[in-house]
C-alpha positions in Angstrom: 33.2 6.4 16.9 30.4 7.2 18.7 28.3 4.2 20.1 25.1 3.6 18.5 23.4 2.7 22.0 24.2 6.7 22.5 22.4 7.8 19.6 18.9 8.6 20.1 18.1 8.7 16.0 18.8 5.4 16.3 16.2 4.0 19.0 14.2 2.6 16.2 16.7 1.1 14.3 18.4 -2.7 14.6 21.7 -4.1 14.2 22.5 -5.9 11.1 24.1 -8.5 12.4 21.2 -10.0 14.6 20.1 -12.9 12.0 17.6 -15.3 12.5 13.6 -14.7 13.7 13.9 -11.8 16.0 12.1 -9.1 12.9 9.3 -11.7 12.6 5.8 -10.8 13.5 4.4 -14.5 13.0 1.7 -12.6 10.2 2.8 -13.8 6.7 1.5 -13.4 3.0 1.6 -16.5 0.8 2.2 -16.9 -3.3 0.7 -20.4 -4.3 2.2 -21.6 -0.8 5.0 -19.6 -0.2 5.2 -17.5 3.3 6.5 -14.3 4.3 6.5 -12.3 7.2 4.4 -9.2 7.0 8.0 -7.7 8.7 10.4 -8.1 5.4 8.0 -4.9 5.0 9.6 -2.9 7.6 13.0 -5.1 7.3 13.1 -3.4 3.9 12.3 0.3 5.1 14.7 0.1 7.7 17.7 -0.4 4.6 18.4 -4.0 5.1 18.9 -6.7 2.5 16.7 -8.4 0.0 16.2 -12.0 2.0 16.1 -15.1 0.2 12.4 -16.1 1.4 11.3 -12.5 0.5 13.3 -12.7 -3.0 11.2 -15.7 -3.7 8.0 -14.4 -2.5 8.2 -11.3 -4.9 10.0 -14.1 -8.1 6.5 -16.3 -7.6 4.1 -12.9 -7.8 5.9 -12.2 -11.2 5.5 -15.0 -12.4 1.9 -15.0 -11.8 2.0 -11.6 -13.3 3.4 -12.8 -16.8 1.2 -15.6 -16.8 -2.1 -12.8 -15.8 -1.1 -10.7 -18.7 0.3 -13.1 -20.8 3.9 -11.9 -21.6 6.4 -13.9 -23.2 8.7 -14.5 -20.4 9.3 -16.9 -17.4 10.7 -15.5 -13.8 12.6 -18.6 -12.4 12.9 -19.5 -8.6 16.3 -18.0 -6.8 16.8 -21.8 -6.5 17.5 -22.2 -10.0 19.9 -19.2 -10.1 21.6 -20.8 -7.1 22.0 -24.2 -9.5 23.2 -22.2 -12.1 25.4 -20.2 -10.4 27.0 -22.9 -7.7 29.9 -25.2 -8.2 27.8 -28.5 -8.8 29.0 -30.1 -12.6 26.3 -29.1 -14.8 24.9 -32.8 -15.0 24.2 -32.9 -11.4 22.5 -29.2 -11.3 20.4 -30.4 -14.3 19.0 -33.6 -13.0 18.9 -31.4 -9.3 16.5 -28.8 -11.3 14.6 -31.4 -13.3 13.7 -33.6 -9.6 12.2 -30.5 -8.3 8.2 -31.2 -7.6 7.6 -27.0 -7.8 9.1 -27.2 -11.5 7.6 -30.1 -12.6 6.0 -30.5 -16.3 3.5 -28.2 -16.5 6.5 -25.7 -15.7 9.1 -26.9 -17.7 6.5 -26.5 -20.9 6.2 -22.9 -19.7 9.5 -22.2 -19.9 9.5 -24.0 -23.2 7.0 -21.6 -24.8 8.5 -18.5 -23.5 10.6 -16.0 -25.8 12.9 -15.2 -22.6 13.9 -16.4 -19.1 15.2 -14.4 -16.8 16.4 -15.3 -13.5 18.5 -14.1 -10.6 21.7 -15.9 -9.9 23.8 -16.1 -6.9 27.4 -16.5 -8.4 29.8 -19.0 -6.4 32.0 -21.3 -8.3 33.9 -22.5 -5.6 30.9 -22.9 -3.7 32.2 -22.2 0.2 30.1 -19.4 0.8 32.8 -17.1 0.9 33.3 -15.6 -3.0 29.6 -15.7 -4.0 27.6 -12.6 -5.4 24.5 -12.1 -7.8 24.5 -11.4 -10.8 21.1 -11.4 -13.6 20.9 -13.4 -16.5 18.6 -12.7 -19.3 18.0 -15.8 -22.2 16.7 -15.4 -25.5 16.4 -17.3 -28.6 18.6 -15.8 -31.5 16.0 -15.5 -34.2 13.4 -12.8 -33.2 9.6 -13.5 -31.8 10.4 -17.5 -31.2 10.3 -19.7 -28.2 13.0 -21.0 -26.4 12.3 -24.8 -27.0 12.2 -23.8 -31.0 15.3 -21.3 -31.0 18.6 -23.0 -33.2 20.7 -20.9 -31.3 20.3 -19.2 -27.8 21.2 -15.5 -26.7 22.4 -15.1 -22.6 22.9 -11.5 -21.5 24.5 -11.6 -18.0 24.2 -8.5 -15.9 27.3 -8.5 -13.1 28.0 -5.1 -11.1 31.9 -6.1 -11.3 31.5 -6.2 -15.8 33.5 -9.9 -15.3 33.5 -11.3 -18.7 34.5 -14.9 -17.3 31.4 -14.7 -15.0 29.3 -13.7 -18.0 30.5 -17.2 -19.5 30.3 -19.6 -17.3 26.6 -18.6 -16.2 25.5 -17.9 -19.5 27.1 -21.8 -20.8 25.7 -23.5 -17.7 22.2 -21.8 -18.4 22.4 -23.3 -22.2 22.9 -26.6 -20.6 20.3 -26.9 -17.7 17.5 -25.4 -19.2 14.6 -28.2 -19.7 14.5 -27.2 -23.8 14.8 -31.0 -25.4 13.6 -29.2 -29.0 16.0 -26.6 -28.9 18.8 -29.2 -28.1 17.1 -31.6 -31.5 17.7 -28.3 -33.9 21.1 -27.4 -32.3 22.4 -30.2 -32.8 26.3 -30.4 -31.8 27.6 -27.4 -33.4 25.4 -24.5 -31.2 25.8 -21.2 -32.4 25.0 -20.0 -28.7 26.1 -16.5 -27.7 27.0 -15.1 -24.2 27.0 -11.3 -24.0 28.1 -9.1 -21.0 25.8 -5.8 -20.6 26.1 -2.8 -18.2 25.0 -3.2 -14.3 23.9 -0.7 -12.1 26.9 0.0 -9.7 26.5 -1.4 -5.5 28.7 -0.7 -2.6 28.2 -4.3 -1.4 27.2 -7.7 -2.6 25.0 -8.2 0.2 22.8 -5.3 -1.4 23.6 -7.2 -5.3 21.0 -9.0 -5.3 19.0 -6.0 -5.3 20.4 -4.9 -7.9 19.8 -8.3 -9.6 16.3 -8.1 -8.6 15.7 -4.7 -10.1 16.9 -5.9 -13.5 14.5 -8.4 -13.4 11.4 -6.5 -12.4 12.4 -3.7 -14.9 12.5 -6.4 -17.8 8.6 -7.7 -16.6 7.8 -3.9 -16.9 9.2 -3.5 -20.3 7.4 -6.4 -21.6 4.2 -5.1 -20.2 4.7 -1.5 -21.4 5.2 0.1 -17.7 7.1 2.5 -17.9 10.2 1.9 -15.2 13.1 4.0 -13.1 16.4 4.1 -14.9 18.1 1.0 -14.1 21.5 3.7 -13.7 23.6 5.3 -11.1 24.4 4.5 -7.5 20.9 5.1 -5.8 19.4 2.4 -8.0 19.7 -0.2 -5.2 18.2 2.0 -2.8 15.1 2.8 -5.0 14.6 -0.5 -6.0 14.3 -1.8 -2.1 12.2 1.3 -1.2 9.9 0.4 -4.5 9.8 -2.8 -3.6 8.9 -2.3 0.2 6.0 0.0 -1.4 4.9 -3.1 -3.5 4.5 -5.4 -0.8 2.6 -3.3 1.6 0.4 -2.9 -1.4 -0.3 -6.8 -1.4 -0.8 -7.0 2.6 -2.8 -3.7 2.4 -5.4 -5.9 -0.2 -4.9 -9.0 1.6 -5.4 -6.9 5.3 -8.6 -5.3 4.0 -9.7 -9.1 2.2 -13.2 -10.1 4.2 -12.7 -13.6 3.4 -9.4 -13.7 5.2 -7.4 -15.4 2.5 -3.7 -14.7 2.8 -3.0 -15.5 -0.1 -1.8 -12.4 -2.4 -2.5 -13.8 -5.8 -5.9 -13.9 -5.4 -5.3 -10.5 -5.3 -3.8 -10.2 -8.9 -6.5 -12.1 -10.6 -7.4 -9.5 -13.4 -5.1 -7.3 -15.7 -5.7 -4.3 -13.9 -4.7 -5.5 -10.8 -1.1 -6.8 -12.0 -0.2 -3.7 -13.6 -1.2 -1.5 -10.4 1.3 -4.1 -8.4 3.6 -4.1 -11.1 4.1 -0.3 -11.6 4.6 0.2 -7.5 7.7 -2.8 -8.2 8.8 -0.6 -10.6 8.3 3.4 -9.9 11.0 5.2 -7.4 9.0 6.6 -4.6 8.4 10.3 -4.2 11.8 11.9 -2.7 9.3 13.3 -0.3 9.3 10.2 1.2 12.5 8.7 1.0 14.2 9.9 4.1 14.5 13.4 3.6 14.5 16.1 6.2 11.0 17.1 6.3 9.0 20.2 8.0 6.5 19.7 10.3 3.5 20.2 8.1 5.0 18.2 5.4 5.1 15.4 8.5 1.2 15.7 8.9 0.2 16.4 5.1 2.0 13.5 3.2 -1.6 13.0 1.8 -1.8 14.9 -1.1 -3.9 18.2 -1.1 -6.5 16.3 -3.7 -6.8 13.2 -1.7 -10.6 12.0 -0.9 -9.4 12.6 2.5 -7.9 14.8 5.5 -4.0 14.9 5.9 -2.7 12.1 8.2 -1.8 13.8 11.8 -1.4 10.7 14.1 -2.0 10.2 17.6 1.1 9.0 19.2 1.2 6.6 22.3 3.8 5.2 24.5 3.8 1.6 26.6 6.7 1.1 28.9 7.1 -1.4 31.5 9.6 0.4 33.8 10.5 -2.2 36.5 10.5 0.4 39.6 8.9 -1.8 41.7 11.1 -5.0 41.9 14.4 -4.1 41.0 14.2 0.0 40.3 18.1 -0.2 38.4 19.8 -2.4 36.2 22.5 -4.6 37.3 24.7 -3.3 35.3 24.2 -0.1 36.7 26.8 1.6 39.5 26.0 -0.5 42.9 26.9 2.9 45.2 23.4 4.6 45.0 26.0 7.7 45.1 26.6 7.5 41.5 22.8 6.3 40.1 20.1 5.3 42.6 16.5 4.5 41.8 15.4 7.9 42.2 18.1 8.7 39.3 16.4 6.2 37.3 13.3 7.3 37.4 14.2 10.8 36.9 15.4 9.4 33.2 12.9 7.5 32.7 10.7 10.4 32.7 13.0 12.9 30.9 13.2 9.9 27.8 9.6 10.2 27.9 9.5 13.9 28.0 11.7 13.7 25.2 9.4 12.1 22.6 6.3 13.5 23.8 3.8 11.0 23.2 0.1 12.3 23.3 -0.9 9.1 25.9 1.5 7.2 28.0 1.2 3.9 29.8 4.0 3.1 32.4 3.6 -0.4 34.5 5.4 -1.3 37.3 5.6 2.2 38.7 5.7 1.8 42.7 2.9 3.4 43.8 -0.3 5.3 42.7 1.2 9.2 42.8 2.3 10.7 39.4 5.6 11.0 38.4 6.3 14.5 39.5 8.2 15.6 36.0 5.3 14.0 33.8 2.6 16.1 35.8 4.2 19.3 33.9 2.9 18.3 30.4 0.3 15.3 31.7 -2.7 14.8 33.6 -2.8 11.4 35.1 -6.3 10.3 34.4 -6.0 6.9 36.0 -3.4 4.7 38.2 -4.3 1.4 39.8 -2.5 -2.1 41.1 -1.5 -4.4 38.3 -1.8 -8.0 38.1 -0.1 -8.4 41.4 1.3 -6.3 44.4 4.6 -7.2 43.4 4.2 -5.7 39.6 3.5 -2.2 41.2 0.8 0.3 39.5 -0.4 0.9 36.5 -0.6 4.6 35.3 -2.5 5.8 32.6 -1.4 9.6 31.4 -3.1 12.0 28.8 -1.2 15.3 27.5 -3.1 18.2 29.2 -4.1 19.6 25.9 -6.3 16.9 25.4 -9.8 16.6 27.2 -10.0 12.8 28.7 -12.5 11.5 30.8 -11.6 8.3 33.1 -13.8 5.7 33.5 -14.1 2.6 35.8 -12.5 -1.1 34.9 -13.6 -3.7 37.5 -12.0 -6.4 38.1 -9.1 -5.7 35.5 -5.7 -4.6 36.2 -5.9 -1.7 34.2 -7.6 2.0 33.7 -9.3 3.4 31.1 -10.1 6.9 29.6 -11.7 8.1 26.7 -10.5 11.3 24.5 -12.3 12.7 21.4 -9.6 12.4 18.6 -11.1 13.8 15.1 -14.5 13.6 15.8 -14.4 10.0 16.6 -14.4 9.3 20.7 -11.8 6.7 21.5 -11.4 4.3 24.1 -7.6 4.6 25.9 -6.9 1.2 28.1 -3.7 0.7 29.8 -3.2 -2.5 31.3 -0.3 -5.0 33.5 -1.8 -8.2 32.6 -1.0 -11.4 34.5 2.4 -13.4 33.3 3.0 -16.8 32.5 1.6 -19.7 30.4 -0.8 -20.4 34.1 -2.1 -17.1 33.3 -3.8 -17.5 29.6 -7.2 -17.9 30.7 -6.9 -15.1 32.8 -5.4 -13.1 30.0 -7.9 -13.6 27.6 -11.1 -13.4 30.1 -9.6 -9.6 31.1 -9.0 -8.8 27.5 -12.9 -10.1 27.4 -13.8 -7.5 30.3 -12.3 -5.1 28.7 -14.3 -5.2 25.5 -17.4 -5.4 27.0 -16.8 -2.7 29.3 -14.9 -0.2 26.3 -18.5 -0.8 24.2 -20.4 1.1 26.5 -17.6 4.0 26.0 -16.6 4.3 22.5 -16.9 2.7 19.0 -13.0 3.1 18.9 -10.9 1.0 21.1 -7.1 1.3 22.0 -5.4 -1.4 24.4 -1.8 -0.7 25.6 0.6 -2.0 28.1 2.1 -5.3 29.3 0.1 -7.8 28.2 2.5 -10.4 28.6 1.0 -12.3 25.8 3.3 -13.7 23.0 2.9 -14.1 19.6 1.2 -17.9 19.1 -1.0 -16.6 21.8 -1.9 -13.3 20.4 -2.8 -15.1 17.1 -5.0 -17.4 19.2 -6.9 -14.6 21.0 -7.5 -12.4 18.2 -8.6 -15.4 15.5 -12.2 -15.3 15.1 -14.0 -17.9 16.9 -17.9 -18.0 16.0 -18.8 -15.6 18.5 -18.6 -12.6 21.1 -16.7 -9.3 20.5 -13.5 -10.8 19.6 -14.7 -13.2 16.6 -17.8 -11.5 14.9 -18.6 -8.0 16.0 -17.0 -6.5 12.6 -16.5 -2.7 14.1 -14.4 -3.9 17.0 -12.3 -6.8 15.0 -8.5 -6.3 16.6 -5.7 -5.5 14.9 -1.7 -4.9 16.6 0.2 -2.0 15.6 2.6 -4.9 14.8 6.7 -3.8 15.2 9.7 -5.6 15.0 12.5 -7.2 17.1 11.3 -8.0 20.8 10.2 -5.3 24.0 11.7 -7.8 26.4 15.3 -8.9 25.0 17.4 -10.6 27.9 20.2 -11.5 25.5 20.7 -7.7 25.0 19.6 -6.0 27.9 21.1 -7.9 30.9 18.8 -5.8 33.5 19.1 -8.8 35.9 21.9 -10.5 37.0 20.9 -14.0 38.0 22.4 -17.2 36.5 20.1 -18.3 33.4 18.8 -15.0 32.7 20.3 -14.0 29.2 19.2 -17.8 28.0 15.7 -16.8 28.3 13.4 -16.6 25.1 12.7 -13.1 24.5 9.4 -11.8 23.6 6.7 -9.0 22.4 5.3 -8.7 25.7 4.3 -5.2 25.2 1.4 -4.5 23.0 -0.4 -1.8 21.1 -4.5 -3.3 19.9 -6.8 -1.3 18.1 -10.4 -2.1 16.9 -13.2 0.3 15.2 -12.4 3.9 13.5 -8.5 3.7 13.8 -5.2 2.2 12.3 -1.5 1.8 13.7 1.9 1.2 13.6 4.6 0.8 16.0 8.3 0.6 16.9 10.7 0.5 19.9 12.0 3.5 21.7 14.1 3.6 25.0 16.6 1.6 23.7 19.8 3.6 24.6 21.8 2.6 27.0 22.6 5.6 29.4 26.3 5.4 31.1 27.6 6.7 34.6 30.7 5.8 36.3 32.2 4.1 33.3 28.6 1.3 33.7 26.4 1.3 30.0 22.7 -0.5 31.4 19.7 0.2 30.3 16.6 2.0 32.1 14.0 -0.9 32.5 14.3 -4.7 31.5 12.0 -3.8 28.7 12.4 -1.3 26.4 8.9 0.8 25.4 6.4 0.9 22.4 5.8 3.8 20.7 2.7 3.5 18.0 1.4 6.0 15.7 -2.5 6.1 15.4 -4.2 7.5 12.7 -8.0 8.2 14.0 -10.2 8.4 11.2 -14.0 6.9 11.0 -13.7 5.8 7.4 -11.1 2.7 9.1 -13.9 1.5 10.8 -17.2 1.7 8.6 -18.7 -1.6 6.9 -19.4 0.6 3.9 -16.3 2.7 3.5 -14.4 3.2 0.0 -11.3 1.0 0.1 -9.3 3.6 -1.8 -9.5 6.0 1.5 -8.3 4.1 4.3 -5.7 2.3 2.2 -4.0 5.9 1.6 -4.0 6.6 5.1 -2.6 3.6 6.2 0.0 3.7 3.5 0.6 7.9 4.5 0.9 6.3 8.3 3.3 3.8 7.7 5.6 6.2 5.9 5.2 8.4 8.4 6.0 5.7 11.1 9.3 5.5 8.9 10.6 8.2 10.3 9.4 9.7 13.4 9.0 13.4 14.3 10.9 13.1 16.8 14.2 11.3 15.6 17.3 14.2 16.2 19.9 14.9 13.7 23.1 13.0 13.3 25.0 16.1 14.5 22.5 16.4 17.8 22.9 12.7 18.4 26.7 12.4 18.6 26.2 15.9 20.5 24.2 14.2 23.0 26.4 11.2 22.9 29.6 13.2 23.5 28.3 14.8 26.7 27.0 11.4 27.9 30.1 10.0 27.7 31.9 12.8 29.0 29.5 12.7 32.2 30.6 9.2 32.5 
């Protein structure tokens, strides 16, 4: 077995065991008040399971789509499915469901008027959480084209990946008992002829992904009622295709909301008419093209993800890297060998440069470098366009490097702990600013002041701006900082309205990276101190790199107390134009996000294993 930490191909992938809020970036989409973090898209693209809050978000949107398209179906909450599949007695389950505020009189009337009831059910008969599984249940009237409340008998179809008749029968019987159908109970009398039928279900490797199978079948039924073609619900790859399609559908909604000038984060406002609902539904039930599903791509394919007939040029992203390398305060980890003859600060600095050269981004910002002189190995590929003391002398210097193949012009940033330059990319003048801002809560006012000074200085140099570095800004502070506040460039200047190239997890994570040996260090709150912000004719997405451990004399350690952040930037004037045709930047953003899911420098598994074996043998 090869440790994942040794594999460069896993730089931007996370351990599935880590749970909680680690993936979240603090920006949400909502649907009728149900909010979900935008990181859900990246979580799905990373191959993780469909979380309960994200499942509920999709169910709320599907329920809305059924209403707009006037489909004879009602999509139930996953909480309804939990009551149906759980261990509560039927009477208590019915009372619990009917007490919900969100399932009041209006919702119950919609159920009664519907001809079909669709619900993903979490089956947990014992109630201990040890033996749960997901199934999909569909209830219809035995008589064709009849509302559920007017049915004399009900017919339930239950799809279970294990094909268990007992499970299907129990779910069906409990559904018949808890549905709010007073007319049905009167018509049925005591001798109900209700039927439960076990139907085929696509295979699934584990119960964590069974929710994707149930959700995929539910979505497919809604699409069938709407007359929308959908992917076949068969085969071992169905759940993986559903996951990829859900990520695409989520991205579609996020892009719509991000482009809304009103700032409304409720996605239902973007699905107000029939055409919008059908377009989104097609995304949700269509198998993503094989080219974009992780196949090995050639270099021309990677930079031409848009079709040739598209309205814009292929996406050829500029890559930037920011890394606080901590070569001033403590030049090697406390976990590294203490003997400098085995692993010295010089070795650590060399390894940092080797990692940067492995990734070969176009622009590099290093913070906490020990001096203003250029890093020797980087000088082979990069020109040092500026070096300057950071927010304090103890924090070392900020360096800004640009590939020698790009013509960069440096310019002054007086009074700001950072360096800047301008580069012309794809016909757009882009100002790159590398910063290392003051740390701590007490430095919040100074951080804002310095950022405002940067924007004012950049205004005279270019209409497109990229800020990268250790900004020492936590998520709530960043949200407040980028919120429009009536005046100034941060608020009302549309061309420089800042966005962040968001990423999952944390760039400073003491629980994972115990760089310092001080007491209590591992209990400190993790943070995304390292950021890439942009404005104007550019769009970006980011992820973490530099997360593999290095080994020496049997010790495994990280090269810095921070992980590096890489952002892919699509520089194109369309992103910053007020009179833009929204379909063009939307296409470009979607293509960039797909490319970000498969970085061009990710190595094959075989190469990574060879590298890991060499590293382990040398250790």
